[in-house]
Wavefront OBJ file of the C-alpha trace (Angstrom):
o trace
v -0.766 -15.417 -15.885
v -2.200 -17.332 -18.797
v -3.874 -19.854 -16.640
v -5.226 -16.964 -14.663
v -6.619 -15.264 -17.697
v -8.208 -18.526 -18.826
v -9.976 -19.264 -15.296
v -11.133 -15.533 -15.384
v -12.955 -16.386 -18.785
v -14.300 -19.575 -17.662
v -15.470 -18.340 -14.137
v -15.672 -14.520 -14.195
v -15.250 -12.605 -10.972
v -18.519 -11.459 -9.197
v -18.728 -8.052 -7.613
v -18.216 -8.511 -3.663
v -21.020 -6.058 -3.178
v -24.042 -7.029 -5.459
v -22.728 -10.154 -7.317
v -22.577 -8.370 -10.802
v -20.509 -10.439 -13.164
v -17.228 -9.065 -14.506
v -15.179 -7.455 -11.573
v -14.499 -7.880 -7.923
v -15.762 -4.419 -7.017
v -18.195 -2.702 -9.552
v -18.242 1.162 -10.075
v -21.694 1.435 -8.046
v -20.196 -0.742 -4.905
v -17.021 1.168 -5.046
v -19.141 4.290 -3.815
v -20.098 2.344 -0.722
v -16.398 2.105 0.467
v -16.104 4.178 3.699
v -13.766 7.249 3.015
v -10.857 8.175 5.774
v -10.832 11.649 7.009
v -7.445 13.388 6.082
v -5.518 13.423 9.137
v -2.047 12.629 10.725
v -1.639 8.848 10.637
v -0.232 8.961 14.380
v -2.157 11.390 16.483
v -5.169 11.485 14.304
v -5.145 15.205 14.146
v -7.165 16.547 11.121
v -4.569 17.537 8.498
v -4.983 18.213 4.892
v -3.730 15.555 2.390
v -2.905 13.226 5.441
v 0.208 15.563 6.427
v 2.315 14.124 9.379
v 1.529 17.074 11.792
v 4.416 19.213 13.226
v 4.430 17.659 16.434
v 4.616 13.861 15.034
v 7.062 14.935 12.247
v 9.826 15.205 14.354
v 9.972 11.457 15.057
v 8.666 10.160 11.678
v 10.197 9.398 8.393
v 7.010 10.032 6.526
v 5.716 13.415 5.048
v 2.232 12.190 4.693
v 0.070 8.863 4.629
v -3.076 8.900 2.702
v -5.788 6.090 2.875
v -8.596 5.360 0.534
v -11.066 3.744 2.938
v -11.424 2.082 6.237
v -10.454 -1.633 6.789
v -13.966 -2.870 7.141
v -16.905 -4.390 4.889
v -16.087 -4.398 1.157
v -12.563 -3.156 1.815
v -11.704 -5.921 4.056
v -13.384 -8.491 1.652
v -11.288 -7.145 -1.369
v -7.950 -7.256 0.550
v -8.621 -11.075 1.646
v -9.352 -11.949 -1.887
v -6.224 -10.544 -2.809
v -4.113 -11.967 -0.038
v -5.888 -15.357 0.635
v -7.637 -16.210 -2.542
v -5.259 -15.656 -5.072
v -7.591 -13.015 -6.595
v -4.551 -11.159 -8.412
v -7.264 -8.711 -10.145
v -8.005 -7.300 -6.703
v -4.822 -5.249 -7.110
v -6.335 -3.456 -10.119
v -9.390 -2.571 -8.231
v -7.275 -1.292 -5.350
v -5.018 0.763 -7.604
v -8.179 2.354 -9.088
v -9.290 3.602 -5.601
v -5.741 4.948 -4.876
v -5.486 6.907 -8.277
v -7.213 9.929 -6.971
v -5.036 10.214 -3.844
v -1.771 10.570 -5.695
v -0.135 13.880 -5.115
v 0.422 16.272 -8.234
v 4.124 16.454 -7.701
v 7.264 16.126 -9.641
v 10.125 13.764 -9.455
v 7.744 11.007 -7.862
v 8.288 7.357 -8.105
v 6.167 4.493 -6.836
v 7.882 1.835 -4.607
v 5.911 -1.111 -3.053
v 6.531 -1.936 0.682
v 7.672 -5.746 0.536
v 5.919 -8.305 2.091
v 7.727 -10.989 4.455
v 9.304 -13.308 1.792
v 7.768 -16.337 3.423
v 4.347 -14.569 3.008
v 5.119 -13.983 -0.668
v 5.959 -17.365 -1.393
v 2.877 -18.833 0.226
v 1.016 -16.780 -1.808
v 2.912 -16.807 -5.096
v 3.238 -13.262 -5.156
v 3.670 -10.118 -3.245
v 0.502 -8.123 -2.901
v 1.943 -4.651 -2.547
v 4.097 -5.187 -5.491
v 0.756 -5.966 -7.602
v -0.860 -2.777 -6.244
v 2.183 -0.653 -7.111
v 2.644 -1.845 -10.631
v -0.961 -1.477 -11.316
v -0.838 2.070 -9.959
v 2.214 2.739 -12.062
v 0.723 1.640 -15.142
v -2.509 3.979 -14.709
v -0.392 6.973 -13.444
v 2.584 6.693 -15.819
v 5.032 7.160 -12.804
v 8.005 5.101 -12.376
v 7.778 1.810 -10.646
v 10.875 0.958 -8.593
v 11.165 -1.996 -6.362
v 13.808 -0.263 -4.159
v 13.283 -2.081 -0.938
v 14.126 -5.486 0.063
v 12.656 -6.973 3.479
v 15.320 -8.533 5.704
v 13.039 -9.783 8.537
v 10.327 -12.476 8.262
v 8.150 -11.192 11.446
v 4.337 -11.132 10.941
v 2.944 -8.115 12.513
v -0.595 -9.242 12.908
v -1.926 -8.613 16.541
v 1.333 -6.594 17.582
v 1.206 -3.483 19.466
v 2.856 -0.274 17.998
v 5.940 -0.659 20.038
v 6.201 -4.278 19.406
v 5.997 -3.515 15.400
v 8.586 -0.908 15.728
v 10.790 -3.040 17.556
v 10.466 -6.042 15.134
v 10.841 -3.888 12.086
v 13.898 -1.809 13.157
v 16.512 -2.342 10.379
v 13.917 -4.610 8.597
v 14.206 -3.085 5.055
v 17.285 -2.342 3.043
v 17.518 -0.145 -0.040
v 18.693 -2.157 -2.974
v 18.393 0.662 -5.647
v 19.876 3.675 -4.028
v 20.630 5.530 -7.241
v 16.985 5.258 -8.272
v 15.449 7.269 -5.315
v 18.070 10.002 -5.188
v 16.537 13.376 -4.828
v 12.952 11.869 -5.569
v 9.753 12.266 -3.958
v 9.079 8.389 -3.043
v 5.411 7.294 -2.593
v 5.320 4.076 -0.627
v 2.451 1.643 -1.460
v 0.866 -0.890 1.052
v -2.365 -2.575 1.297
v -3.231 -1.853 4.977
v -2.330 0.795 7.510
v -2.308 -0.337 11.242
v 0.055 1.598 13.452
v 2.274 2.996 10.525
v 5.358 1.172 11.797
v 5.919 -0.606 8.674
v 5.860 2.439 6.512
v 8.011 4.431 9.026
v 10.680 1.615 9.009
v 10.468 1.511 4.899
v 10.655 5.261 5.021
v 13.537 5.360 7.112
v 15.606 3.293 4.759
v 14.472 5.138 1.937
v 15.422 8.536 3.387
v 18.938 7.387 4.511
v 19.617 6.536 0.787
v 19.139 9.817 -0.570
v 15.226 10.561 -1.315
v 14.086 13.869 -1.065
v 10.633 13.139 0.844
v 8.544 10.036 1.375
v 4.829 9.739 1.484
v 2.647 6.855 2.254
v -0.114 5.600 0.298
v -2.562 2.500 1.472
v -5.860 1.175 0.602
v -7.317 0.543 3.878
v -6.666 1.998 7.261
v -7.546 -0.166 10.498
l 1 2 3 4 5 6 7 8 9 10 11 12 13 14 15 16 17 18 19 20 21 22 23 24 25 26 27 28 29 30 31 32 33 34 35 36 37 38 39 40 41 42 43 44 45 46 47 48 49 50 51 52 53 54 55 56 57 58 59 60 61 62 63 64 65 66 67 68 69 70 71 72 73 74 75 76 77 78 79 80 81 82 83 84 85 86 87 88 89 90 91 92 93 94 95 96 97 98 99 100 101 102 103 104 105 106 107 108 109 110 111 112 113 114 115 116 117 118 119 120 121 122 123 124 125 126 127 128 129 130 131 132 133 134 135 136 137 138 139 140 141 142 143 144 145 146 147 148 149 150 151 152 153 154 155 156 157 158 159 160 161 162 163 164 165 166 167 168 169 170 171 172 173 174 175 176 177 178 179 180 181 182 183 184 185 186 187 188 189 190 191 192 193 194 195 196 197 198 199 200 201 202 203 204 205 206 207 208 209 210 211 212 213 214 215 216 217 218 219 220
């Protein structure tokens, strides 16, 4: 972290949109992010606050998923900086965009969806954890790394059914007492089919959580 701060002073970040020095996404360019209509993540039916619709809720562990933006343009560049260019500060920019989407609820805790450990080792960090920690600092909500990833499958390019099969039993709750009767807000960077969040939500609900919602930066 000390090295990161020194490098930041020697070579400050430039905004991905306009090139202004100081941060990866300035406040002006942040307004260019494409918003996502609030809808059921599965069937795309419009739904207030991203709630899972009645039809899809019967087979989903998730009460809702809210996304800040579409996975293209500046949003895609920001995520790539975080995941593939060691730009940890991108997590702070992402957390700032997620902040308005946090529901005003009691007994809420923030839980990251763990990345495959092979990916985390390559990067030197887990990007979902960085985002979740940054969001917890901004909201004052408890941060709890309650899940452990068991499998190493990479979901890029997989269909929804393939993802669901690969992720079956992929997550284990390691701090069940921390989530008892809580509203767990799962944090991830990108939403594709929702299979990852569903698998994580299933593990959370099985260990006593009251409700599980998902919060992601970009929706593919």
